[in-house]
N, C-alpha and C positions, 0 to 999 in steps of 0.2 A: 429660497439661498441656497448659494452650493456653498455648501460646508467645506474650514477650509482645513477642517480637523472635525473625530465623532469620538472622543471617548464611549468605553462598552464600562461598564459594570454590572456584575450580577448579584443580587440579593436572595439568598435564601434562611430557610421564617423569620423574613419580618422581622419582625424589635425586637429578635432573641436570639439573628444567627449569625452570620460571618455575609462577608459585599468585599465582593471582589475583582477585581481589575482583565480586562482582555489580556495585560498583558505584564500580572501581578505585581507590577510595583504596589498597587495599594490592597490587602493582602489586613482582615483586622475582623474582630467579635462587632457585635453589635449588641446590644442592650439598651431596654429601657432605660430613662433614666428614674432617678431613687419618687420622684415629683409627682412619676406620672403609672406607679404601679411596680416600677423593676428590681433591679438588683445594680443597677448602678458600673456595673461587672466589664459594662464594654461602651462604645462608641456610639451614642445614638445618630438619628440624620441630621436632626436637628445641627448639632454639633458639626455635620459635612455640609450642614450649609452656609452653617454662618461662615467656615472658612473656605469656603469654597466663593461666599458672597465679597469675605473679608479680603481675600487676596484678588479680587475680578475687579473691583471697585478699585482697588492697587494700585491697578494699571489702569484702570481707564483714568486717574488723577496723574499720570503717570504720562500719559498719551496729551489729555488738556493741558497739560504743563510746560513739557515739551514745545507746543503750538503758541503757545504762550510765549515764551521764552523764560519760566518762572521757574526755579529747582525744587521739586517737592518730591524729587527722591529718598531721601526722609521722611518722610510720611507716615503716617502707621495709622491701618485703618484696623477697629475696632463691630465686628458686625454683636450684634446680640438679637438673636431669634429666639421667638415666644412664641408660645407653642397652645389653645385655651381652645376650649370647647366657642360653638357656634350654630345656634341651631340644633341636628341632629349630628350633626360631625366633627373638625375642628378647624380655626383658621390658624394662620401665622401672621406674625407682627418682628417685623425686624427694627431698630435703632442701628443705623450706619454713625460709630461716634470717629470721627475723624479729627489727628494731631496734624496739624498742618509744622513743616521749621518753623522754626524762630527768624523773624523776622519778613512774611510775608503781611502784606498790608490785610485784615480782618473783608473788605468790601472782597479786595484782590482774592482770599481763600474762598468766602463764602462762592463767588465765582463759581471759581474751577469746581467748584467740590458739586456746584450744582449742573453746571454744563460736562463735568461724571456718571452722575446722576442718568442722566440722554448720552449719554457715551456706552456702558459700562451696560454688557449682556446679561447683567442679572438683572439689575434694575429695570430694560427695558420687557423681558419677561415674565417680572413681578408688576408693574407699574399697571394699575386698577387690579388688581386680584387682591392684595398685601399691603398693609400700611409700612408703607419704608416713611422712617425721623431719620434724617442730615443733623447731625452738632458736630460740631468745628468747635475744638478745646485746645 
């Protein structure tokens, strides 16, 4: 793959540290959520992954919508990223909740969402590695 763009971020001190991008546009405190024993005072990696996946999937939906001549510009994607124990380590699971604009038929909407799941780089990166449920609302 020839990269069209490369994002660079550095995290220090793990879940209780700081994450900064090379351009300085993202600079935030990190902390584990209370549910994982942290103080919950900062952003956690699962939130960052959820935000990135939701935005990326929304863009992929726009690409397939334009190709199908279906206006999905008002669609909203909510990514729920869960973390839990798996064997000796941890694993992630994702639910993508896609709210399509009014007037899109159910079958058309399902087809567009499934096509977006084939196009989205996050979906391609996670396919076969973590469970991803697609829910159309």
